[in-house]
C-alpha positions as CSV (number, residue, x, y, z in Angstrom):
1,M,-2.3,33.4,-32.1
2,N,-3.4,30.4,-34.2
3,S,-3.5,26.9,-32.8
4,N,-0.3,25.8,-34.6
5,N,1.8,28.6,-33.0
6,E,0.2,27.9,-29.6
7,A,1.1,24.2,-29.9
8,I,4.7,25.0,-30.9
9,I,5.1,27.4,-28.0
10,R,3.7,24.8,-25.5
11,V,6.0,22.1,-26.8
12,L,9.0,24.5,-26.5
13,G,8.0,25.4,-23.0
14,R,7.6,21.8,-21.8
15,T,10.8,20.7,-23.6
16,S,13.0,23.4,-22.2
17,L,11.8,22.5,-18.7
18,Q,12.9,18.9,-19.2
19,M,16.0,19.7,-21.2
20,P,17.3,23.2,-20.2
21,N,20.3,23.0,-22.6
22,I,18.3,22.3,-25.8
23,N,18.6,24.8,-28.7
24,Q,15.1,26.3,-28.6
25,L,15.5,28.2,-31.9
26,K,16.6,25.1,-33.8
27,L,13.8,23.1,-32.3
28,R,11.2,25.8,-33.2
29,D,12.4,25.8,-36.8
30,I,12.0,22.0,-36.9
31,L,8.5,22.1,-35.4
32,E,7.4,24.8,-37.8
33,E,8.7,22.9,-40.8
34,V,7.0,19.6,-39.7
35,M,3.7,21.3,-38.9
36,Y,3.5,23.4,-42.0
37,D,1.1,21.1,-43.7
38,Y,-1.1,20.6,-40.6
39,N,-3.8,22.5,-38.9
40,V,-3.9,21.9,-35.1
41,L,-7.4,21.9,-33.5
42,T,-7.8,22.5,-29.8
43,K,-10.1,20.4,-27.7
44,E,-13.0,22.4,-26.2
45,K,-13.2,20.5,-22.9
46,S,-16.2,22.5,-21.6
47,L,-18.4,21.2,-24.4
48,I,-17.4,17.6,-23.9
49,S,-19.5,15.5,-21.5
50,S,-17.9,12.8,-19.4
51,D,-19.8,9.9,-17.8
52,I,-16.9,8.6,-15.8
53,E,-18.3,9.7,-12.4
54,E,-21.6,8.0,-13.2
55,K,-20.0,4.7,-14.1
56,L,-17.7,5.0,-11.1
57,R,-20.7,5.1,-8.7
58,L,-22.0,1.9,-10.3
59,Y,-18.6,0.3,-10.1
60,I,-18.1,1.1,-6.5
61,S,-21.5,-0.1,-5.6
62,C,-20.8,-3.5,-7.2
63,K,-17.4,-3.8,-5.6
64,R,-18.7,-2.9,-2.2
65,L,-21.2,-5.8,-2.6
66,D,-18.2,-8.0,-3.5
67,G,-16.7,-7.3,-0.1
68,L,-13.8,-5.1,-1.1
69,A,-12.2,-3.3,1.9
70,K,-13.1,0.4,2.5
71,G,-9.5,1.5,2.0
72,T,-9.3,-0.2,-1.4
73,L,-12.6,1.4,-2.5
74,D,-11.4,4.8,-1.3
75,G,-8.3,4.4,-3.4
76,Y,-10.3,3.5,-6.4
77,I,-12.6,6.5,-6.0
78,L,-9.7,8.9,-5.6
79,D,-7.9,7.6,-8.7
80,I,-10.9,7.4,-11.0
81,N,-12.0,10.9,-10.0
82,K,-8.6,12.1,-10.9
83,L,-9.0,10.4,-14.3
84,A,-12.4,12.1,-14.8
85,I,-10.8,15.5,-14.3
86,F,-7.9,14.7,-16.6
87,I,-10.0,13.2,-19.4
88,R,-13.2,15.0,-20.3
89,K,-14.8,12.7,-22.9
90,P,-17.4,9.9,-23.0
91,I,-16.0,6.8,-21.3
92,A,-16.7,4.6,-24.3
93,T,-14.3,6.8,-26.4
94,I,-11.3,6.6,-24.0
95,T,-8.3,5.0,-25.6
96,T,-5.2,3.2,-24.3
97,M,-3.1,6.3,-25.2
98,D,-5.5,8.4,-23.0
99,L,-4.8,6.1,-20.1
100,R,-1.0,6.1,-20.7
101,M,-1.0,9.9,-20.8
102,F,-2.9,10.0,-17.5
103,L,-0.6,7.6,-15.9
104,A,2.5,9.5,-17.1
105,V,1.2,12.5,-15.1
106,R,-0.3,10.7,-12.2
107,T,2.7,8.5,-11.4
108,K,5.5,10.9,-12.3
109,N,7.1,10.8,-8.9
110,L,5.8,7.5,-7.6
111,K,7.7,4.3,-6.9
112,A,7.1,1.2,-9.0
113,T,4.8,-0.4,-6.5
114,S,2.6,2.7,-6.2
115,T,2.6,3.0,-10.0
116,N,1.3,-0.6,-10.2
117,T,-1.4,0.2,-7.8
118,K,-2.7,3.0,-10.1
119,I,-2.4,0.7,-13.2
120,S,-4.3,-2.1,-11.4
121,C,-7.0,0.3,-10.4
122,L,-7.5,1.3,-14.1
123,K,-7.4,-2.3,-15.3
124,S,-10.1,-3.3,-12.7
125,F,-12.4,-0.4,-13.5
126,F,-12.2,-0.7,-17.3
127,G,-12.2,-4.5,-17.1
128,W,-15.5,-4.3,-15.2
129,L,-16.9,-1.8,-17.7
130,F,-16.1,-4.1,-20.6
131,E,-17.5,-7.2,-18.9
132,E,-20.7,-5.2,-18.1
133,E,-20.9,-4.1,-21.7
134,Y,-20.7,-0.4,-20.9
135,I,-17.8,0.1,-23.3
136,P,-17.2,-1.7,-26.6
137,K,-13.5,-2.2,-26.0
138,N,-11.2,-2.4,-22.9
139,P,-8.5,0.3,-23.3
140,S,-6.7,-0.9,-20.2
141,S,-6.0,-4.4,-21.6
142,K,-2.7,-3.3,-23.1
143,L,-1.4,-1.6,-20.0
144,K,1.5,-3.4,-18.5
145,L,2.6,-3.4,-14.8
146,T,5.9,-1.8,-14.1
147,K,8.7,-4.1,-13.1
148,V,9.3,-3.8,-9.4
149,P,12.9,-4.1,-8.3
150,K,13.4,-6.8,-5.6
151,V,14.3,-5.1,-2.4
152,L,15.4,-7.3,0.5
153,R,14.0,-6.1,3.8
154,H,16.4,-7.5,6.4
155,P,14.4,-8.5,9.5
156,L,15.3,-7.6,13.0
157,S,17.8,-9.9,14.6
158,D,17.1,-11.4,18.1
159,E,19.6,-9.0,19.5
160,E,17.9,-6.0,17.8
161,V,14.5,-7.0,19.2
162,E,16.0,-7.3,22.7
163,I,17.5,-3.8,22.3
164,L,14.2,-2.4,21.3
165,R,12.5,-4.1,24.3
166,Q,15.0,-2.6,26.7
167,A,14.5,0.9,25.2
168,C,10.8,0.7,26.2
169,T,10.0,2.6,29.4
170,K,6.2,3.0,29.3
171,D,3.6,0.2,29.7
172,R,2.1,0.9,26.3
173,E,5.5,0.8,24.6
174,K,6.4,-2.6,26.1
175,A,3.0,-4.1,25.3
176,L,3.0,-2.7,21.7
177,I,6.4,-4.0,20.8
178,E,5.8,-7.4,22.3
179,F,2.5,-7.7,20.6
180,L,3.9,-6.8,17.2
181,I,6.8,-9.2,17.4
182,S,4.8,-12.1,18.7
183,T,1.7,-11.9,16.4
184,G,3.1,-10.7,13.1
185,C,-0.1,-8.7,12.6
186,R,-0.4,-5.9,10.0
187,L,-0.6,-2.4,11.4
188,S,-4.1,-2.0,10.0
189,E,-5.2,-5.1,12.0
190,V,-3.5,-4.0,15.2
191,I,-5.4,-0.7,15.4
192,Q,-8.8,-2.4,15.0
193,I,-8.3,-4.9,17.9
194,N,-10.6,-4.6,20.9
195,I,-9.8,-6.0,24.4
196,N,-12.9,-8.2,24.2
197,D,-11.5,-9.9,21.0
198,I,-8.7,-11.5,23.1
199,D,-8.9,-15.0,24.5
200,W,-6.5,-14.6,27.5
201,N,-6.5,-18.3,28.4
202,E,-5.5,-19.5,24.9
203,M,-3.5,-16.4,24.3
204,S,-5.1,-15.9,20.9
205,L,-7.6,-13.7,19.0
206,Y,-9.5,-13.6,15.7
207,I,-8.7,-10.6,13.5
208,V,-10.1,-9.5,10.2
209,G,-7.3,-8.9,7.6
210,K,-7.1,-8.0,3.9
211,G,-10.2,-8.8,1.8
212,S,-12.3,-9.1,5.0
213,K,-10.8,-12.5,5.7
214,E,-10.8,-13.7,9.3
215,R,-8.0,-15.6,10.8
216,K,-6.7,-16.7,14.2
217,V,-3.4,-15.4,15.6
218,Y,-1.5,-16.2,18.8
219,F,0.8,-14.3,21.2
220,T,3.3,-15.2,23.8
221,V,3.1,-15.4,27.6
222,K,5.4,-12.3,27.8
223,A,3.0,-10.4,25.5
224,K,0.0,-11.5,27.6
225,L,1.6,-10.2,30.9
226,L,2.7,-6.9,29.3
227,L,-0.7,-6.3,27.7
228,Q,-2.5,-7.0,31.0
229,T,-0.3,-4.7,32.9
230,Y,-0.8,-1.9,30.3
231,I,-4.6,-2.4,30.3
232,K,-4.7,-2.4,34.2
233,N,-2.7,0.8,34.6
234,R,-3.9,2.9,31.7
235,K,-6.4,5.7,31.8
236,G,-9.5,5.7,29.8
237,D,-10.7,2.1,30.5
238,I,-14.0,3.0,29.0
239,N,-12.5,2.7,25.5
240,E,-12.8,-0.9,24.2
241,A,-9.8,-0.5,21.9
242,L,-6.6,-2.5,22.8
243,F,-4.3,0.4,22.2
244,I,-5.4,4.0,23.0
245,A,-4.0,7.5,23.4
246,E,-2.5,8.5,26.7
247,K,-4.4,11.8,26.9
248,F,-8.1,12.6,27.0
249,P,-10.4,11.6,25.3
250,F,-8.2,8.4,25.1
251,Q,-9.2,7.6,21.6
252,R,-8.2,4.4,19.7
253,L,-4.7,4.8,18.3
254,K,-4.5,5.3,14.6
255,S,-1.9,4.1,12.2
256,R,0.2,7.2,12.3
257,A,0.3,7.2,16.1
258,V,1.6,3.7,16.2
259,E,4.2,4.5,13.6
260,C,5.4,7.5,15.7
261,E,5.5,5.3,18.8
262,V,7.7,2.7,17.1
263,N,10.0,5.5,15.7
264,R,10.4,7.0,19.2
265,I,11.4,3.6,20.7
266,A,13.9,3.1,17.8
267,D,15.3,6.6,18.5
268,K,15.7,5.8,22.2
269,A,17.5,2.6,21.2
270,N,19.9,4.6,19.0
271,F,19.0,2.5,15.9
272,E,20.6,3.6,12.7
273,K,18.4,1.3,10.5
274,S,14.8,2.3,9.8
275,V,12.3,0.6,12.1
276,F,8.6,0.6,11.3
277,P,5.6,-1.6,12.3
278,H,5.6,-3.7,9.1
279,L,9.2,-4.7,9.8
280,F,8.0,-6.7,12.8
281,R,5.8,-8.7,10.5
282,H,8.8,-9.5,8.3
283,S,10.8,-10.4,11.4
284,F,8.0,-12.6,12.7
285,A,7.9,-14.6,9.5
286,T,11.6,-15.0,9.3
287,H,12.0,-16.0,12.9
288,N,9.3,-18.7,12.8
289,L,10.4,-20.1,9.4
290,N,14.0,-20.5,10.7
291,A,12.7,-22.0,13.9
292,G,11.1,-24.8,11.9
293,M,7.5,-23.7,11.6
294,P,6.0,-25.4,8.4
295,L,5.4,-22.9,5.6
296,P,1.6,-23.7,5.3
297,V,1.2,-23.0,9.0
298,L,3.1,-19.7,8.8
299,Q,1.1,-18.8,5.7
300,R,-2.2,-19.3,7.6
301,I,-1.1,-17.3,10.6
302,M,0.0,-14.4,8.4
303,G,-3.2,-14.5,6.4
304,H,-1.7,-15.0,3.0
305,S,-3.5,-16.7,0.1
306,S,-0.2,-18.0,-1.3
307,C,3.0,-19.5,0.1
308,D,4.9,-17.4,-2.4
309,T,3.7,-14.2,-0.6
310,T,4.8,-15.6,2.7
311,M,8.3,-16.3,1.3
312,V,8.5,-12.6,0.3
313,Y,8.2,-11.8,4.0
314,A,10.5,-14.5,5.3
315,E,14.2,-14.9,4.9
316,L,15.8,-18.3,5.4
317,N,19.2,-18.0,7.0
318,D,22.2,-19.7,5.4
319,D,22.6,-22.3,8.2
320,N,19.1,-23.7,7.6
321,V,19.5,-23.8,3.9
322,K,22.8,-25.6,4.3
323,H,21.2,-28.1,6.8
324,A,18.3,-28.8,4.4
325,Y,20.6,-29.4,1.5
326,K,22.8,-31.9,3.5
327,M,19.7,-33.8,4.5
328,V,18.7,-34.5,1.0
329,S,22.1,-34.8,-0.6
């Protein structure tokens, strides 16, 4: 079989999968007519050397020195290694079309936000390569981020929070829910907290958030009492972590375990809406903004670099908007 025929058959196969009702015989006739004056050459990938992995090691080393979080670096490593498998050619010869073809496959079933994460990874990697003069041209400069549809995450109402509280039966459940709603911490931050991090007198603690930035957060008297009761009665006191497993060896709770705990509480409360740890962060922002907390203060507590980001999390209620309008009109 020559390369032209092989290419035609592959195109027919891929097209029929995407469009089952297409007339394959007619499409084949068209392809054969168009390709009559061409000779298709296959790429012998085994003879092409790629230096993507080598450049990736240099890139990760530099970004680690810049203080990027481990989770971010792990994501970069995963995506660039996938790129190295997909494109077997010298990195200096990679084109924008190569990257677009890679993204078309890599992001086929992903949401817009996840797709943008992959695009941002490529733009960061190739932007660094260009700045360091490893490549003559940046092939990622023409890549555009996907438009993300604006989805309103409706926060928990005061009534819904109280229903969740009443559904809690175990000390850990009560302490966890109260801590989430009173601090607005990210899930990744909660699972890293140690008991010794907490200032019980001031009811505050310092946490390390995104970008390794440290900030101070506060919690309520109710959260303090529930946390102290949980710590006093739990097994495995030898573990320094704030939230730990209920069974031996009483390890620090991981993200998935906290998510499952919140889901179980929501199920007991007969909630129809989806309840997840990050929803408490949205609810915290909305509640405090509507209660009159100045936006810069809320921004600082939540660890945002921009007030715009904070407003994505918070939702002003109509009464407050109406009141503010009347004050200035």
